[in-house]
C-alpha positions in Angstrom: 67.5 191.8 106.2 71.0 193.0 107.2 71.8 194.1 110.7 73.5 197.5 111.3 74.4 198.8 114.7 76.2 202.2 114.9 78.4 203.8 112.2 82.0 204.9 111.9 80.9 208.5 112.7 78.3 207.6 115.3 79.3 204.3 117.0 77.3 202.4 119.5 78.5 202.8 123.1 78.6 199.5 125.0 78.7 195.8 124.3 77.0 194.0 121.4 76.1 190.3 121.2 74.5 188.7 118.2 73.4 185.0 118.5 71.8 182.5 116.1 71.3 184.6 113.0 71.3 183.6 109.3 71.6 185.9 106.3 71.3 184.9 102.7 72.0 187.0 99.5 72.3 190.4 101.2 73.1 193.4 98.9 74.8 195.3 101.8 77.1 194.1 104.5 75.1 191.4 106.3 76.3 192.4 109.8 77.7 195.9 110.5 78.7 196.9 114.0 80.7 199.9 115.2 81.2 200.5 118.9 83.6 202.5 121.1 84.6 200.9 124.4 82.3 197.9 124.1 83.0 194.3 123.1 81.5 192.7 120.0 80.4 189.0 120.2 79.0 186.9 117.3 77.9 183.4 118.0 76.3 181.0 115.5 76.0 183.6 112.8 75.8 182.3 109.2 76.2 184.5 106.1 75.5 182.8 102.8 75.8 184.1 99.2 76.9 187.6 100.2 76.4 190.0 97.2 77.2 193.4 95.7 80.8 193.5 96.7 80.0 194.0 100.4 81.4 192.4 103.5 79.9 189.3 105.1 80.5 191.1 108.3 82.1 194.5 109.1 83.0 194.9 112.8 84.8 197.8 114.3 85.6 198.6 118.0 87.8 201.4 119.3 89.1 199.6 122.3 86.9 196.5 123.0 87.4 192.9 122.2 85.9 191.0 119.2 84.9 187.4 119.6 83.4 185.2 116.9 82.4 181.5 117.3 80.5 178.8 115.4 80.2 181.1 112.4 80.0 180.6 108.6 80.9 183.5 106.3 80.4 182.2 102.7 80.4 184.3 99.6 79.4 181.2 97.5 81.6 182.4 94.6 79.6 185.6 94.3 80.7 189.2 94.6 81.6 189.1 98.3 84.2 191.3 100.1 84.6 188.8 102.9 84.8 189.3 106.7 86.4 192.3 108.3 87.1 193.0 112.0 89.2 195.8 113.5 89.9 196.8 117.1 92.5 199.5 118.0 93.6 198.2 121.4 91.5 195.1 122.1 91.9 191.5 120.8 90.2 189.4 118.1 89.4 185.7 119.0 87.8 183.5 116.4 86.9 179.8 116.9 85.1 177.1 115.0 84.4 179.4 112.1 84.8 179.3 108.3 85.5 181.9 105.6 84.8 180.4 102.2 84.5 181.5 98.5 84.6 185.2 98.9 85.4 186.5 95.5 85.6 189.5 93.2 84.1 189.0 89.7 87.0 190.7 87.8 90.7 189.7 87.9 91.9 193.3 88.4 91.8 192.9 92.2 90.8 190.3 94.8 88.9 189.8 98.1 90.3 188.1 101.1 88.2 185.6 103.1 88.8 187.5 106.4 90.8 190.7 107.2 91.7 191.1 110.8 93.4 194.0 112.6 94.2 193.9 116.3 97.2 193.9 118.7 96.3 190.2 119.7 94.7 187.7 117.3 93.9 184.1 118.2 92.3 181.7 115.8 91.3 178.2 116.8 89.7 175.6 114.5 89.2 178.2 111.8 88.9 177.3 108.1 89.6 179.6 105.1 89.2 178.0 101.7 88.7 179.0 98.0 88.8 182.7 98.6 89.8 185.1 95.8 92.8 186.7 97.6 94.3 185.5 100.9 92.4 183.1 103.1 93.1 185.2 106.2 94.9 188.6 106.2 96.1 189.9 109.6 97.4 193.5 110.1 98.8 195.6 112.9 99.2 192.6 115.3 101.8 192.1 118.0 101.0 188.4 118.8 99.1 186.0 116.5 98.3 182.4 117.4 97.0 179.9 114.9 95.6 176.8 116.5 94.6 174.1 114.0 93.9 176.6 111.2 93.1 175.2 107.8 93.8 177.7 105.0 93.8 175.8 101.6 93.2 176.6 97.9 93.1 180.4 98.3 94.0 182.8 95.5 92.4 182.7 92.0 94.8 185.0 90.1 95.1 183.9 86.5 98.9 184.0 86.5 100.7 180.7 87.4 100.8 179.5 90.9 103.6 181.2 92.9 104.3 183.9 90.3 105.8 187.2 91.5 103.2 189.7 92.8 100.5 187.1 93.0 98.1 187.4 96.0 96.4 184.5 97.6 98.4 183.0 100.6 96.6 180.8 103.1 97.5 183.3 105.9 99.1 186.7 105.2 100.6 188.1 108.4 101.7 191.8 108.3 102.3 192.6 112.0 104.2 195.3 113.8 107.9 195.3 114.2 109.0 192.7 116.7 105.7 190.8 116.5 105.3 187.1 116.9 103.4 184.4 115.0 102.8 181.0 116.7 101.4 178.1 114.6 100.1 175.0 116.5 98.9 172.4 114.0 96.8 173.0 111.0 97.3 172.9 107.2 98.2 175.5 104.5 98.0 173.8 101.1 97.5 174.5 97.4 97.3 178.3 97.8 98.2 180.7 95.0 101.2 182.2 96.7 102.3 180.8 100.0 100.9 178.7 102.8 101.8 181.3 105.4 103.3 184.6 104.3 105.1 186.9 106.7 105.0 190.4 105.1 107.0 192.4 107.6 110.7 191.2 107.8 110.9 192.6 111.3 108.5 189.9 112.5 109.8 186.8 114.3 
C-alpha cells in the first residue's frame, strides 16, 4: 500500500523519516510527503514497477531539507512518472540511489527518472539509466554538485539520437542566473540528447 503524509493544501508540520520500506506495483504515488518547515528523510526505500503514470515518490517541503539514501526508484519500463522532490528554500541531498526505467507508454511526451527543485542539490553515487526523458532534471538551483553520478542510456524518443528538440539528456540542469554546476567524476554516456545539458545560458 502507498504511504501518503500531508497534502499540498494541508501539509504535515514537522519532520518525516521513512526507513526500510518496499513498494511494488502501486497505482498511485508510492510515497507522497508534503511538509512545511520540516525535513524529509528517506532511507532504504525501494519502489518497483510503479504504475498508472504516478510518481515513484512525490516529496514537497516549504523550507526543510530533503535527504534520500540507499534507495531504488524503478519504473520497470511501465507507466511511471519517476521521482519528484521540491523544497523552496532548503536543500536536496541524494546518495547511493538509483532512478531506472521510468517511462511513458506513448511517444507524445516523456517521464524523467528524477525531477529535483531546490537552491542546493548534491548527488553522490547516484545512478539514472534507461529513463524515457532525462535521467535527472534539476530546476531552480543555485549550486549543484554531482559526485560520481552515472547517467547513461536515457531518452527513448523515436527520432534519431541528438536530433533537434529531442529530450533525454543524462542530466538536465536549468538553474537560476549565476548558478554553478560542479561535476566530480562519473559518466554520462549514450543518452538521447546530451550527457550533461545546461539549459540556462546564464549558468556557469
